[in-house]
N, C-alpha and C positions, 0 to 999 in steps of 0.2 A: 618494752615490755615488763610490766614487774613480775612478778611470781607465782601469781597466785593462775594470773593468766599466762604465763609459758607452764605450769601444773599440771594446767587442766589444757591445754594444748598438745602436751606431751601425751598425756595420757588417754585422748580422743586417737592422736595420729595410731598409740598401742592396739585401741579396740578393735580401729578401724584396719587395723591386721590378721586379723582374727577369719578364722572360715569363714563360712558364709551367711549373711547376718541375714534373722528368719526377721517381719516386720509385720507385729494385724496380733491381734487376742483371737483371731481360727486359726491363723496360720500357726501357731507359735503351739496349740490345743492343740491340731495335728499331729506338729511335730512330734509334742512330746507323749505322744497316743501309740506313734507307730513306733515309738522307739529309739527315733532317730539318736547320737551323740549328739548330745548336748554340754559346753563348757561351762554356760550360765544366761542367765535370765534376768534382762533388768526392766524393769520399773518407776514406770515414774512418781516421785510422791506424792500427789496428788490423785493417784488416779481412783479410789475407794476400792470398797470392796463388791466387784457388780459379780452377779455368777459367775460370767469369765474367766474373772480373774482370779475368784476363789476356786476354778478350777486348776487354774492354771498352778495356783500354790500347791495346793493338793496333787498336784501332778509331778512337781517339781520334790512335793517334801517326800513320793512315795520311792523317786527315782536319786533323792540324794541326789538334785543337782541346786548350786549355788542360787539366790536369787537377792540381787544386790535393788533396793530403794533408788535413786539417782532422780537429781533436779532434773523437770520436762525439755528443759531448753540445751541442754548435754542430749539424748536422745535423738531432741529436733537434730545438733549438729551433726548426729551420726546415721540417723538413718537419708535414705535412696532414694526412697518415694513418698513421703510424708503425710506417710496412711498407717503407722507406727501405731493408735489408740494410748500410745505411753507402754508400751508393750515389744521388746524385744530382745532372739533371742541366736545366740548365737551359737555355733550347731559345731563341732569336734567334725575335724579329718579323718578323726578314726576313733572307734570304738575302746577303751576304757578296758583292763581284765583288774576282775577283783586281786585283793593282796596273796587270796588264797592257792591265785591258777599260777603263783609266782613258784611260791612252791611245791609244786605239779610240771611247771616246767623246766625247775632245778632236777628235780625227781626224775621225769623223762627223760635228762640228756645223761643219766647217768651220772650225776658230777656235783662235789659239795657248793650248794646257793654261792651266788655271789650278787649284790645288787647294791643300785646307788641310790641313796633317797633324796630326796633334793628341800630343804628346809625353805624353802619361802623364793625358789628364783622368780624372778619377775622381768626378764629380760626376751627375750622370744628367743633370740640371736643365739644368748646362752643354754639357751636349755636344747637348742638346732643342736650345736655343738653336741652338748655333752653326750645324748642320744647317737650323735653320730661315731664319739667314740667310743660307743657304749657297745652298739653293732660290728667295731670295727676288734674290739679289745676280745670280745665275748665274752663280755654281762651279763646273766639271764633277765635280767628286769632295771627298771627306774620305777618310782614310788614319787611319788609330785601329790602337795597338797589341792584339796579344792578352791582354797579360797584366801585372797593376796597373794595368789603366786600365778604363772603362765600356762595354761593351756596349751594343749595340742591343736593346735595355729597356721596357717598357710604357713605361712612367716615362717614357722617350726619345722614345718616339712622342707619346705626350700631350703634353709639354714642345712637342715639332714643332709640332706643329698639322699634320698628315700631311705633314710636307714631309718625312719618312723614305723616302715611298711613291717620291719624287720626283727626290730624293738619292741617286746611287750612295756607296756606300760601301765602303772599303775595307779591310780586317782582318789586319796586317803581325806575324810574329812580333819582327821586328826592326827601328825605326823607322832608324836610320839607315843600313842597308845600302840597307832600302828608298829616301831619298835620293840614298843612291850609283845605281841603277838609273835613279831616275829624270836624275841629273846625266845619266846616261851616254848620254840619250833628248833629251839635250838644252833639258832645263828647268832653270833655275834658283830655285836654292832659295836663301829671304828665311829666315832667324831675326827671329824679333821679341820685341827683349828690349831691354832698356833700357840695355845699356852698348853697339848697335848705334851706330855712327861714323853712320850718318845716318837724314832721321827719315824712316818712315812714308813718306811722303810723297812721298820721294823718289826712288824709287822705281820703275820702268820697269813698270810692271805689263800693256804690251801684247806684250812678250818672254812667254815662255813659261816660266811661274811658279809656284810652290809656296810658299805660305806656310806658317811652323813655328809653334803657341803650345804651350806650355809648363805644362805641367800646376800645380793651383791648389797656392800656397804657394810651392812651389818652381823652375820656372820652365823652362828649357830644361837638361837635364841637360849634363853638360862632353862628352860625347860623341858629341852633338847639332848644339851652339855648334858643333865644330872643323870639323864636316863641312856644313855649311853656308857657301855661296857668300859670304855679311854678311850682317850684322843690322842690322835698322831698328829704331832708335827710335821710342813714340810719345812724344810731350811732353806733362809735363804739371807746371806749377805749383802744386800742394795739395801738405800733409804726407805723404797715402799713397801708396806711392813703384814702387803700382801696378798695374792694375785688373783687374777680372772676368776669365777666359777668354774665356766667352765675349762679353763688350763690346770687349774687347781685336779680337778676333777682327773683329767687324760693325765697327769702327774700319777695319780693314786691308781687310776682302772689299769695304768699299764702296766704299776709294781703288779698286780697282782696279776695280769696277765703273764709275766713273767716269771713268776714263782708257778703258778698254775701250770703252766707249759716244760719246769721240768723233769 
């Protein structure tokens, strides 16, 4: 199996692990109209701008739902009915919250805010594990990006062992802009990166804080690094230069839990 075919196989396998698949133009339009939580919409590249497609684009834009154009054969492989009409939508298993809602949740708990920002986590196993740890450690919310990242899928819910029902998840179009908004609200943003000049245990998590975890393999993007107030590293003695994203997040969230419990 060559590399291209393998990558396509992995992508399709990951897509099929998403939550409910909605197929066809009218079903997708109705799902968008009723406000059903949608992770993203796929359109065939050659679909044309019919009235139904235009309505899907309009509704998706108004609800800030990502739309991706893909090859029709890709949609064919995802479809269970063969009646997709070049349109597929992925329904989320839970409604997302707004970034502002997270600040309200922290205020209602009468606690200084503590959030976990994910800069492009693509593996549902990692996201599910992070949400599970967030719930156990008392993290007030998780922030993910809407494009090139996994959303709240059935696999995420399963791996989280039900924690997804209790942890608010905000989905934003731009992580760096979300960081700026949090900083304006008095939240100190700490990126977890091996180039950090301080150890994660030296961060004062009793302050209002948001930690940022980078994507699998790539770590934090350059712009996100620049927007962080500080960078903190996790010490490592072995030959491997980085930890799994969910493991790194767990270590830092539990350090915060320990400090904030004292």
